[in-house]
C-alpha atoms as one frame of an Amber mdcrd trajectory, in Angstrom:
protein
 102.366  -5.679 248.769 101.782  -5.951 244.991 101.199  -2.938 242.785  97.396
  -2.469 242.599  97.419  -1.162 239.005 100.028  -3.075 236.991  98.206  -2.716
 233.652  99.681   0.688 232.669 103.162  -0.544 233.528 102.618  -3.764 231.569
 101.400  -1.738 228.574 104.603   0.355 228.663 106.739  -2.773 228.885 104.935
  -4.337 225.926 105.550  -1.181 223.884 109.250  -1.246 224.824 109.382  -4.909
 223.802 107.818  -4.100 220.410 110.429  -1.396 219.802 113.240  -3.799 220.649
 111.807  -6.498 218.389 111.609  -4.025 215.483 115.259  -3.103 216.013 116.226
  -6.760 216.222 114.333  -7.463 213.001 116.178  -4.615 211.265 119.543  -5.982
 212.419 118.613  -9.490 211.263 117.549  -8.153 207.855 120.838  -6.242 207.530
 122.854  -9.382 208.329 120.837 -11.404 205.788 121.425  -8.731 203.121 125.173
  -8.712 203.748 125.388 -12.517 203.776 123.571 -12.620 200.440 126.163 -10.235
 198.982 123.672  -7.390 198.726 124.400  -3.833 199.839 123.734  -2.889 203.432
 121.406  -0.127 204.571 124.154   2.525 204.474 124.959   1.872 200.821 121.261
   1.720 199.955 120.579   5.073 201.611 123.535   6.646 199.779 122.212   5.272
 196.485 118.787   6.830 197.093 120.324  10.132 198.183 122.502  10.223 195.064
 119.516   9.482 192.805 117.443  12.257 194.393 120.346  14.723 194.340 121.205
  14.163 190.645 117.735  14.949 189.397 117.051  17.692 191.957 120.321  19.447
 191.113 119.604  19.159 187.384 116.260  20.847 187.940 117.329  23.577 190.394
 121.039  24.014 189.513 122.158  23.847 193.115 123.145  21.407 195.804 120.276
  19.773 197.687 120.648  20.224 201.451 119.656  17.139 203.415 118.365  16.965
 206.952 120.038  13.617 207.504 118.450  12.842 210.868 114.896  13.186 209.562
 115.444  12.292 205.910 117.340   9.056 206.531 114.710   7.905 209.013 112.054
   8.566 206.353 114.085   6.679 203.722 114.365   3.682 206.030 110.606   3.800
 206.534 110.055   3.854 202.757 112.411   0.893 202.328 110.234  -1.195 204.620
 107.416  -1.119 202.061 109.024  -0.292 198.688 112.083  -1.603 196.902 114.950
   0.689 195.867 114.059   0.731 192.172 110.462   1.655 192.915 111.533   4.510
 195.195 113.941   5.783 192.528 111.185   5.664 189.922 108.805   7.563 192.174
 111.545  10.124 192.830 111.818  10.702 189.088 108.065  11.151 188.740 108.049
  13.580 191.681 111.065  15.614 190.574 109.789  15.756 187.001 106.380  17.032
 188.066 105.409  20.650 187.506 102.669  20.411 190.131 102.491  23.889 191.774
 102.574  22.471 195.310 105.804  20.596 194.562 107.475  23.502 192.783 106.584
  25.903 195.587 108.323  23.520 198.008 111.215  23.234 195.498 110.621  19.488
 195.372 111.914  18.910 198.908 112.434  15.384 200.192 109.866  15.672 203.030
 107.191  16.587 200.471 108.262  13.564 198.399 107.813  11.312 201.433 104.359
  12.736 202.077 103.359  12.277 198.424 105.097   8.957 197.684 101.936   6.842
 197.719 100.276   9.046 195.117 103.233   8.858 192.753 103.062   6.073 190.212
 106.301   4.633 188.964 105.705   4.124 185.228 108.552   1.643 184.946 110.648
  -0.168 187.506 113.697  -0.156 185.241 114.623   3.516 184.863 118.031   4.563
 183.680 118.593   7.562 185.961 121.221   9.188 183.735 118.777   9.230 180.795
 116.103  10.731 183.039 118.494  13.411 184.286 119.240  14.385 180.695 115.534
  14.400 179.798 114.776  16.597 182.812 117.560  19.012 181.852 116.183  19.240
 178.283 112.630  19.831 179.500 113.751  22.556 181.898 115.847  24.237 179.193
 112.893  24.161 176.775 110.545  25.649 179.373 112.932  28.577 179.931 112.971
  29.585 176.244
């Protein structure tokens, strides 16, 4: 005898299929990146982490502590809609902001993720080392 209510089961199977297709798409994209001689997702995530850490540490004079499980998943989500340079530029805008909400949260990465759409990247071609130095100067001037 057939199951009288297969629709809920079919809905669950369709959702499982969507999840698998997303994973397959991510694997295909990774292979295409590597074949094109571009960095893979691991190198891209490390680049973004390093960019965030440099400016955060310049501002707060301490090591930023990552929650890799959550933070890397959020970075991957950002990379689906924004390119690396745009994310780095938005990081600079965020970490350079004196907005009280951001400073109270000590410019944490989860707050950056929540605010990323409201941050405007003034230029897509930032030199991060110059921005780190500018942030250090601004912080030193504000402490005088």
